[in-house]
C-alpha positions in Angstrom: 4.6 14.8 -6.4 5.3 12.3 -9.2 8.6 11.0 -9.3 10.6 9.8 -12.4 10.0 6.2 -13.5 12.4 4.0 -11.8 14.0 1.1 -13.6 12.0 -2.0 -12.0 8.4 -0.5 -11.9 9.1 1.4 -15.2 9.9 -2.0 -16.8 6.7 -3.8 -15.3 4.6 -0.6 -16.9 6.5 -1.2 -20.2 5.6 -4.7 -20.2 2.1 -3.9 -19.4 1.6 -1.1 -22.4 3.1 -3.9 -24.9 0.4 -6.6 -23.6 -2.6 -3.9 -23.0 -3.2 0.1 -23.6 -2.0 2.0 -20.6 -2.7 5.7 -20.8 0.4 7.8 -19.3 -1.9 10.3 -17.4 -3.3 7.0 -15.5 -0.1 5.7 -14.3 2.1 6.8 -11.6 5.5 5.7 -9.8 6.7 6.8 -6.4 9.9 6.1 -4.8 10.4 5.4 -1.0 13.5 5.7 1.1 15.4 2.5 2.2 15.8 1.8 5.9 12.9 4.1 6.6 11.1 1.4 9.0 8.9 3.0 11.6 5.9 2.6 13.5 4.4 5.8 12.0 5.3 9.4 10.6 3.4 12.7 11.5 3.4 15.3 9.7 3.7 18.5 11.7 3.9 21.3 9.3 2.5 22.2 5.7 4.6 25.6 5.3 7.4 24.8 5.7 6.9 21.1 5.1 8.1 19.0 7.9 7.3 15.7 9.2 8.8 13.6 12.1 9.2 9.9 12.5 7.9 8.2 15.5 8.9 4.8 17.0 11.5 3.7 14.2 12.0 0.1 14.0 15.6 -0.8 14.6 17.8 -2.2 11.6 18.7 -5.1 13.8 15.5 -6.2 14.9 13.5 -9.0 13.8 11.2 -6.9 11.4 14.3 -4.6 10.3 16.2 -7.6 9.1 13.8 -8.8 6.4 14.1 -6.7 3.3 10.6 -7.5 2.2 8.9 -5.0 4.8 11.0 -2.2 3.1 9.4 -0.5 0.4 11.6 0.9 -2.3 9.1 2.0 -5.0 5.3 1.7 -5.7 3.1 2.2 -8.8 -0.3 2.3 -10.0 -1.5 2.1 -13.5 -5.0 1.6 -15.3 -4.4 -1.3 -17.8 -7.2 -2.2 -19.8 -10.4 -2.4 -17.5 -8.2 -3.1 -14.4 -6.1 -1.3 -12.1 -2.4 -2.8 -11.6 -0.9 -1.9 -8.2 3.0 -2.7 -8.1 5.7 -2.7 -5.6 9.4 -3.2 -5.2 10.9 -4.0 -1.7 14.8 -4.3 -0.6 14.6 -7.9 -0.1 13.1 -11.1 -2.0 9.5 -11.9 -1.1 9.3 -14.6 1.5 8.5 -18.3 0.1 8.8 -20.0 3.7 8.6 -19.0 7.1 7.7 -15.7 8.6 9.0 -13.0 11.1 9.2 -14.4 14.8 6.1 -13.2 16.5 4.4 -12.1 13.1 1.3 -14.0 11.8 0.6 -12.0 8.6 2.7 -9.4 6.5 0.4 -7.3 4.4 1.7 -5.3 1.2 -1.1 -2.8 1.4 -2.6 -0.2 -1.3 -5.7 1.9 0.2 -7.8 3.9 -2.0 -9.9 7.0 -0.8 -13.2 7.9 -2.0 -13.7 11.1 -0.1 -12.7 13.9 -2.1 -11.9 15.8 1.1 -9.0 13.7 1.6 -8.4 15.2 5.1 -7.8 12.2 6.6 -8.5 8.4 6.3 -12.2 7.9 6.9 -11.9 4.1 6.7 -15.5 3.5 5.7 -15.2 5.8 2.6 -12.4 3.4 1.4 -10.7 0.1 1.5 -7.5 -1.8 0.9 -6.0 -3.8 -1.9 -3.9 -6.3 0.1 -1.2 -9.0 -0.7 -1.3 -11.3 2.4 1.3 -13.7 3.6 0.7 -16.1 6.5 4.2 -18.0 6.4 3.1 -20.7 3.8 1.0 -19.2 1.1 -0.1 -15.9 -0.5 -3.6 -14.8 -1.1 -4.8 -11.2 -2.4 -7.9 -9.3 -1.7 -9.6 -6.1 -2.3 -11.5 -5.3 1.2 -14.4 -2.8 0.3 -15.3 -1.2 3.7 -17.9 1.4 2.1 -20.6 -1.1 3.2 -19.9 -1.3 6.6 -21.8 1.9 8.1 -25.1 0.4 6.4 -24.7 -3.2 6.5 -22.2 -4.0 9.1 -20.2 -6.0 6.8 -16.8 -5.6 4.8 -17.0 -7.0 1.5 -13.9 -9.4 0.7 -13.2 -10.1 -3.0 -10.1 -12.1 -4.0 -8.0 -10.7 -6.7 -5.2 -11.7 -8.8 -1.6 -11.2 -8.0 1.8 -12.0 -8.8 5.1 -12.1 -6.7 8.6 -12.8 -7.6 12.0 -11.9 -6.2 11.9 -8.2 -4.9 8.3 -7.4 -6.9 4.8 -7.9 -6.5 1.8 -6.8 -8.2 -1.9 -7.0 -7.7 -4.8 -6.5 -10.3 -8.2 -5.0 -9.2 -11.0 -5.0 -11.9 -12.1 -1.2 -12.1 -15.8 -2.3 -11.8 -15.1 -3.3 -8.2 -14.5 0.3 -7.2 -17.6 1.5 -9.1 -16.2 5.0 -9.1 -12.6 6.5 -9.2 -11.0 6.9 -6.1 -9.6 10.5 -5.3 -6.4 9.5 -3.4 -4.4 6.5 -2.2 -1.4 5.4 -0.2 0.8 2.2 0.0 2.4 0.7 2.9 3.6 -2.6 4.5 1.7 -4.1 8.0 2.7 -6.8 10.2 0.0 -8.4 12.4 0.5 -10.7 15.4 -1.9 -13.2 16.7 -5.1 -14.7 14.8 -6.1 -11.4 13.9 -9.5 -10.2 12.5 -8.1 -8.0 9.9 -10.3 -5.1 10.3 -11.8 -4.9 14.1 -7.9 -5.1 15.0 -8.5 -7.7 17.5 -6.3 -10.5 18.1 -2.8 -9.1 18.2 -0.4 -6.3 17.5 -1.0 -4.3 14.2 2.3 -2.3 13.1 2.6 -0.3 9.9 6.1 -0.6 9.3 6.6 1.4 6.1 4.5 3.7 4.5 4.5 6.5 1.6 7.3 8.8 2.3 5.3 12.0 3.3 7.3 14.3 0.8 5.2 13.0 -2.0 1.8 13.9 -0.4 -0.4 16.0 -2.2 -3.0 16.6 1.0 -0.8 16.3 4.0 -2.7 17.6 7.2 -0.8 18.4 10.4 -1.2 15.9 13.0 -2.4 13.2 10.5 -0.1 10.6 9.3 -1.3 8.9 6.1 0.4 10.9 3.3 -2.3 10.8 0.3 -1.3 10.5 -3.2 -3.2 11.7 -6.3 -5.3 9.0 -8.1 -3.9 8.9 -11.8 -6.8 10.0 -13.9 -7.6 8.5 -17.3 
């Protein structure tokens, strides 16, 4: 379900429209509940639609105290020949230091190239992420579609901005090759010297994620809420 254009991200899209052509049909903005940090949610019923929150993260915990892990809004827009992903969080983006026991924070947008959308076939998608390591930021597109045949995941640096409670990541459309069918957004914290995509080296916790109520392809027992990819 597409939500109304909220002030922060709507103003961002307006600025993008002024600088570059943006087709309204190829953009989307979604809200996200404040204070809903949890290790995951699980969809338990399609009709009526119901979900449960599993392992909620206490507000007074080290993770719960930093607003930058709590998503408020997220957006996606086709701007010229690039996709621009945006996110607003409940606290200012960090400029120094990191959560005790955490080595990396990722603000992540995950495209899915599988038209079935029945689950996150990791090798049929990828990850667009802004990464904070306590001292600096970098943004990447991890293309996992190459892994089944080559055993490698392609990592491409991409442009980003971060200021106050807002971040954006810009990915040239050519990196995707074809348009994804679905996407979702999340915040992830990692501990240890983590090998990002073999999940070795420390704890891996998805602390906030797309509200399941927005999902267009919810599947019982599966907790990634897929959103429709905006079509041009």
